[in-house]
C-alpha positions as CSV (number, residue, x, y, z in Angstrom):
1,X,13.6,56.7,-19.0
2,X,10.3,57.5,-17.2
3,X,9.8,58.6,-13.6
4,X,6.5,58.8,-11.9
5,X,5.6,61.9,-9.8
6,X,2.6,62.6,-7.6
7,X,-0.2,64.8,-8.8
8,X,-1.9,65.9,-5.6
9,X,-4.5,68.2,-7.2
10,X,-6.1,65.4,-9.3
11,X,-6.3,64.6,-13.0
12,X,-8.7,67.4,-13.9
13,X,-6.4,70.1,-12.5
14,X,-3.4,68.5,-14.3
15,X,-5.3,68.5,-17.6
16,X,-6.7,72.0,-17.1
17,X,-3.2,73.5,-16.4
18,X,-1.5,71.5,-19.1
19,X,2.0,72.9,-19.7
20,X,1.5,75.4,-16.9
21,X,1.2,72.7,-14.3
22,X,3.9,73.1,-11.5
23,X,6.0,70.1,-12.6
24,X,8.9,68.9,-10.4
25,X,12.1,70.8,-10.7
26,X,14.8,69.3,-12.9
27,X,16.6,66.6,-11.0
28,X,20.2,66.4,-10.1
29,X,21.2,62.8,-10.4
30,X,23.4,60.4,-12.2
31,X,22.6,60.1,-15.9
32,X,21.1,56.8,-16.9
33,X,23.2,56.5,-20.0
34,X,26.0,54.0,-19.2
35,X,28.5,55.9,-21.4
36,X,27.9,59.2,-19.5
37,X,26.9,58.1,-15.9
38,X,27.9,61.5,-14.6
39,X,26.2,63.4,-11.8
40,X,24.4,66.2,-13.7
41,X,21.7,68.7,-13.2
42,X,19.1,67.9,-15.9
43,X,17.6,70.8,-17.8
44,X,14.0,71.3,-19.0
45,X,13.6,69.9,-22.5
46,X,10.0,70.6,-23.5
47,X,6.9,68.4,-23.5
48,X,5.3,65.6,-25.5
49,X,1.8,64.4,-25.6
50,X,0.4,60.9,-25.0
51,X,-3.0,59.4,-24.9
52,X,-4.7,58.6,-21.6
53,X,-8.0,56.7,-21.3
54,X,-10.0,56.5,-18.1
55,X,-13.6,57.1,-16.9
56,X,-12.6,60.7,-15.9
57,X,-10.8,61.7,-19.1
58,X,-10.2,60.4,-22.6
59,X,-7.6,62.2,-24.7
60,X,-4.1,63.6,-24.8
61,X,-2.1,64.7,-21.8
62,X,1.2,66.5,-21.6
63,X,4.4,64.9,-20.2
64,X,7.4,67.0,-19.1
65,X,10.8,66.0,-20.4
66,X,14.3,66.8,-19.1
67,X,17.7,66.4,-20.8
68,X,21.2,65.6,-19.7
69,X,23.4,68.5,-20.8
70,X,26.4,66.3,-21.4
71,X,25.2,63.4,-23.5
72,X,21.6,64.5,-24.5
73,X,19.7,61.5,-23.0
74,X,16.3,62.4,-21.9
75,X,14.0,61.5,-19.0
76,X,10.2,62.0,-18.7
77,X,8.2,62.7,-15.6
78,X,4.8,60.9,-15.8
79,X,1.9,61.7,-13.5
80,X,1.0,59.0,-11.0
81,X,-2.3,58.3,-12.5
82,X,-0.6,57.0,-15.7
83,X,1.3,53.7,-16.2
84,X,4.4,53.8,-18.4
85,X,3.7,52.0,-21.6
86,X,-0.1,51.8,-21.2
87,X,-2.9,54.1,-22.4
88,X,-5.6,52.8,-20.1
89,X,-5.9,53.7,-16.4
90,X,-4.8,51.1,-13.9
91,X,-8.3,50.5,-12.7
92,X,-9.4,49.8,-16.3
93,X,-6.7,47.2,-16.7
94,X,-7.6,45.4,-13.4
95,X,-11.3,45.6,-14.4
96,X,-10.5,44.0,-17.9
97,X,-8.4,41.2,-16.2
98,X,-11.1,40.5,-13.6
99,X,-13.9,40.4,-16.3
100,X,-11.7,38.2,-18.5
101,X,-11.4,35.6,-15.8
102,X,-15.1,35.8,-14.7
103,X,-16.7,36.6,-18.0
104,X,-20.1,35.3,-19.0
105,X,-19.7,36.1,-22.7
106,X,-17.0,36.6,-25.3
107,X,-13.7,38.6,-24.9
108,X,-15.2,41.4,-27.1
109,X,-18.1,41.8,-24.6
110,X,-15.5,42.3,-21.8
111,X,-13.7,45.0,-23.8
112,X,-16.9,46.8,-24.9
113,X,-18.2,47.0,-21.3
């Protein structure tokens, strides 16, 4: 499961600090696993990297993971400038859709612009 948290400092500061960024503390909440569903204090469980593509940055960013100590299910905290399941920034996605509807050329010309 993925949760979004606010990055007030901006994308450049988040990338610069990387694993040293002050991520939100581990949450205390019900586990999302239906077999567990207990109120637990999640523990830090490392990081993983994912790609992010925008005008400001193109490359990998780190994502913080937390784990349920009872069942082992994990959650990830994603910065607010990312969309779960997408590599591209939200403004790029809207720009692609807009250009797709109002395009003058081919779909490849929309993607390459």
